[in-house]
N, C-alpha and C positions, 0 to 999 in steps of 0.2 A: 219918534220912530224915524227910521232912515228912509231915504227915497227908494231903496232897493227892496222894500217889503212888497210882498205880493198882495194884490187887491183881494179883499175879502167880501164875502157876501153878507150884508148886514142882516139878512133874514135867517141865517144859520146860527143856532145856539150850540156851541161846542167848545170844548176845551182843547186847545192845541198848544203845541210847543213852538216857541219862537225858534226858527231855524238859525243856526249859527251864522253870523255875518261873515261875509267873505271879503277880504281886502281886494280892492280893485287891482292891486298889483298881482293878484293870483296867489297870495300867501295863505296860511292856514286860517281856519275859521276862528272868529272871536267868540268864545263861549261865555264871556263875562255878562252879557245881557240876555241870557237865555232864561226867560221867565214864562210862567203860564199866563196866557192871555184869555180874556173872555171873548164873546162873539163880536164885541166892538173893537177888539184889538187892544184893549187896555189890560195892564197886568192885574191879576187877581191879588187881593190883599187879604192876609189872614186876620184874626181877631185882634192881633196886636198892631195892626196897621202896616205890616211889612209885606212887600211883594213876595209872592210864592215862587221860589226858584224851581225850575223843572229838574227832575232827576237826570243825572248825566251817566252815560255808560262809557267805559274805556274806549279810547279812540280805535284800538285794535280789535275791539269786539264787534263782530258783525252778526247780523241776524242768522239764526241757524237755517241752513238750507239742507236739503236732501243731498247727501253725498252722491257724486257721480261716479259710476263704475268705470274704471279705466282698465285697460289691459295691464297685466302684471309687469310687462316689460317697460311700459311707459310711466310707471309710478316713480315719483321722485322720493328721495330719502327725506324723511321728516317724521313727524309724530305718526306712529302706526295707527291705523284705523282698526279698532277692536270690534269684531263682529261676534255675536253670540254663537257658541258652537251649535252646529246642527243637531237635531235630536238623533239619538242613537237608535238606529233601526235594528231590531232583532229578527232573525229569520223566523218565518212562521213555524210554529211547533206542530209536529205531527201528532195526531191523536194517539198513535201507538208508541210514541217516544216517551220514556219515563222522565219525570221531572228531575232536573239537576239538583244535586245536594251541595250546599255550600260547605267548603272545607272548614273544619273547626278552627277557631281563632288561636287556640292554644296548641303550639306544635308538640307539646309534651304528651298530650292525650291522643292516642290513635283513634281514627274514626271507627265508629261501630259498623260492623257489616250490615248491609241492608237486610231487612226481614224478608223471608220468603213470601212470594206473592200468593194471594188467596184468590180463588175464583178462576184460575187458569188464564191470567192475563198474559198476552203475548209480548214479545220484545226481547232484546238482548238481556241476558242475566249473568251477573258476575258470579263465578264459582269461588267460594271461599276455599283456601288451601285445607286439605284434609289433614287432620291431626293423627299422627301415628300413635296408636295405642295398642297395648298388648291385649290381644283378644283372648278370650277364655279358651280358645282352641289349644294353644300351646300348653297352658297350665293344665287344661283338662287331659291332654295327652300325657304330660308328666305324671299327673296323679293316677292316670290309668295304668301306666307302666309300673309305678310303685305299688299300686294295689295288686297288680298281677303278680309281681315278684313276692309280695307278702303272702298271697294265697298259695303260690307254688311252694314257697318255703315252708308254710304251715303244713301243706299236704306232704312234702318230703319228710318233715320231722315226724309226722304221725306214721307214715309208712316205715321210716327208719326205726321208730320205737316198736312197731309191730314185728320188725325183722330181728329184734334182739332175742337171743335164747336165754330164757330165765330158768333158774334152778334154785332150790332151797339151800341158802348159804347162811342161815341165821344160826349163831352159836347157841348151844344148849349145854349147861344152863348159862344164860347171859349174865355178864357182870353189870354192875351199876354204870350208868352213863358217865362218860368223862368229857372234859372240855374239848371243844373243837369237833372236827369231823375226821373220821379215820376210814381210809380205804384199804382193803386187802387186795393187792394186785398180783395176779398169778399168770405165769406163762407156762403152759403145759406142752409136753412133747407128744401130744396125741396126733396120730396120723389119720384120724377118721376124715373121710371125704377126699383123701388124696389118692390119685392113681399111682401106679408103679412108676410111670414116667415122671410124675411130679415128685415122688419120693426120691427118685434118683437125682433129679435136678436140684432139689433142696438139700440133699445129703442127709435125710432123716434116718433111714435104715431102721433096724429093730422091728419089734412086733407092732402090728397095727392096733391091737386091742388093749395094749398095756398103756395106761395113762399115768404119767408122773409129772411132777412140777420141776421144771428147769429153773424157774424164776419165782421167788417169793419176795415181795416188797410191801412195805407198810408206808402209806402216804398220810401224813397228818396235816390238815388244813386248819389253822387256828381261827377263832372267831375274830372279826374286825381286822385290824392291821397285823402285819407280821408275815414273814416268809413261810412258805410250806416246807415241810421236812420229809424227805424221801429216804427211808432206812431200808437197807438190804438185809435180808435174813438168809444167810447161806443155806442152801438146800441140804447140806450134810451136817447142819447144827444138831447137836444132841439135846433133845428136849423130852419132856414127859408128855406122852400122848394119852389122853383120857381113855381108859379101858384097855390100853395096849402097853403101858409102861414106857421105859426110855427107848427111844429110837431116833432115827434121822427124821427131821421135821417134814421132809417131803413124803415120808411113808404115811403120814396122816391122810394125804390126798389119795393114796392107793387104798388104804383101809376103809375110809369113810367118805371120800369125795370132798367137795367144797365145804360141806357142813362140818365135818370133823376137823378139817384144816383150820377153818375160822375159829372153832372152839379151842383148838390147840394154841393158836397164836394169841387169842384173848387171855387164856390162863397163864401163859408164859411171859406176857408183856404187861398185863394189867390194863390194857387199853381196850375200850369197847369198839368193836368192829361195826361200823354203820353201813358200809357199802362193800360190795364184792364185784370184781371185774376180772374176767379170765379171757385170754386170747391164745389160740393154738398156733402151730407152726405155719400152716397155710394162710391163716388169717393175718399173721404178722407180715408175711411177705407181700400179700395183696395190699395191705394198708400202706406199706412203704411205696409200692408202685403207684398207689392212688394219689399220693402227695408229690409224685415226681422224683422220688429218691431223697435220701437223707445224707447230709454232709457230715462226715466223721473224720477226725484227726487221729490217725493210728500212731501210737508212740514207738512201736518197734515192728519189724517185719513178722508176719504170722503166716505160717504154712501148715495147713491141716487137711490132708486128703479126705478124712472122714466127714468134715464139714464143707468140702468142696471149695475151699478158699486158698488163695495165694496172694496175700496183701503185702504191699510195700509200705514203709513208714512215710507218713505225711498225710495231709488233708485230701480227702477224695469223696466223691458222691457215690453212694452205694445204692444199688437196686435191691429189690426184694430178696432174691436168693443169697446175694452177698451179705446183706445185713443180717439175715437169719443165721448164716454160718458164723458171722462175727460175734454175735451174742451167745452162741452155743459152744464155741470152741473152748477147750481148756489146755490147748497146746502152748502154754506160756510158763514162765518160771514159777509163779505162785498158783497155778491151777485155778481152783474154784474161786479164790479171792479176787484174782484178776478178772475172772468172768463176771462176777457180780458188779464190779466197778464199771466194766464195759456195758453191762446191761443198764445201769443207771444213766450212764452217759448217753447211750443210744435212746433210751426211753424219753429223756428230757429233750433230745434233739428232734425226735419224731413229733412230740406234742408241740414243740416250738414251731416246727414247720407247718403243722396242721392248724395252728392258731395264729399264724402270721397274717398281717393286714392284706397281703397279696392274695391269700387264700380266702379269708373270711369276707372281704369286701367284693370278691368276685363270685357272684351266685353260680356261675357256670362251673366253678371249681368246688365251692363249698357244698352245694347241694349233692352232687355225685359222691363227694367224700363222705358226707354224713350218711347218705343212703347205702352205699356199698360198704363203708366201714362198719356200720352197725351190724351187718350180717356176720362179722368176724368175732363179735364179743358174746360172752356168756356172763350174765349179771344175776344179781339176787332177785328174788321175787318182787321186792318193793322198789327196784331200781328202774330208771327210765333214761331215755337218751339225753334229756336235759341235765340229769345228774352227771352223765359222762361229759357233757359240754362244760359244766362247772369244774369238773376235774381237770379238763384240758386247759381251761383259762387259768386255774390256779397254778398249774405247772408252767404255763407260758409267762406268767408275771414274775417268776423268780422262785427257785427252789434250792434249798440246801440239801445236798446229797451226802450220805454217810452210811457206814456199815456198823452193825452192832459190834460193840467192843469184844475182842477175841483174846482169850488167855492162851490158847495153843491148840494143838491137834493131839488126838489120842486114838490108838487102835483098840477097838472093842469087838464084841461078838457080832455086831451089825456092820462092822467095817471101820474104816478110818473116818473119824468124826471131828467136827469143830466144837471146841469147848468155849463157851461164852465167859467173859469176865463178869462174874455175877454182880460185883459192886458197881463197876462202871456202867454195866448194862442197866441196872436198876436206876441209877441216877439219870441216865438218858431217857428212859421210859417215863420216869416220874416228872421230868420237865415237860412232857407232852400231855400229862393227865389234867 
């Protein structure tokens, strides 16, 4: 051992490390002889007889000391001292404040709205946006309007059906039933119900009590598909009237009314008459005014003081009195033949106006038309207003108009008459049977 070793107490039994020797010159310590000594200062020997060397620590390692806090401004750059982060303090939660909900991890799924509170808990509450939905109120109002219109329409139809004038127009004896449906359409020159002022305005003249037929037409409506056919029978046609012999066809109406006229038409055409409809002068004028007038294209100027008309050529809208004079006048080159052609044209235009979408889809126009128009018709005992509606619809969808084939004219004891072409007329009527 060196002379610089510290004295030791022989009474102490401990293991201690030999301090590194220091050169007298003040140099670094000599750590080569750093062994573990016993209490007598002798090195300890392991079981192999070798001295036990003390464990050495790096020269730059110093015992851990508690770091000294220094102001931030006086800290020197070096290895930063890592302090554990202080615990995160949360503000105290109010007992009335609702617990926070963590947002969902998946951004694709929207958060569910909070369930409504139960038990009347207080606190702020988020209002979910209200979804607009169609309440039953609007649908209910629409249904109520539709139901009201249906009821009003049904009532108007029943009242219109009650306003129809019915008369026995069934032919006797009736022939066998033929194909399709056949209507006998009659326009009479009856002045019943018209005042003197109305007769003067309409240009009717003549005797009030005498009823004759100015217009006789036969409408054939085929079953299924196919156009209807409207055939004019000139009122001066020479035919055989059952029980009266040969005479003008309109005389049958004077002799026996609608019943004899229907029987005469049936026996001379071979077509079964299924329905009968008649309209007078005043009724025709009122019906034209009810639809707001009828547009007619006049081929040539017509002036007839007896019918109170002075018409220029061209298309024009006619009111009731003008339309009545237009279908009654014979002041043209071919007289009665021109008149029946004008009557077919006018009748088709009138029904087309009455069945137009603008009229049928507007209940404020359709209901008054059905109600007031029904009062102008005289029908058979088994006919109703819905039969007239089917007639109007059939005419509105397309109708072929024609006149019974004519062979010529002849002067007879009953006046100048129209002679039918028997062969051509029979072919035409046979095509409708």
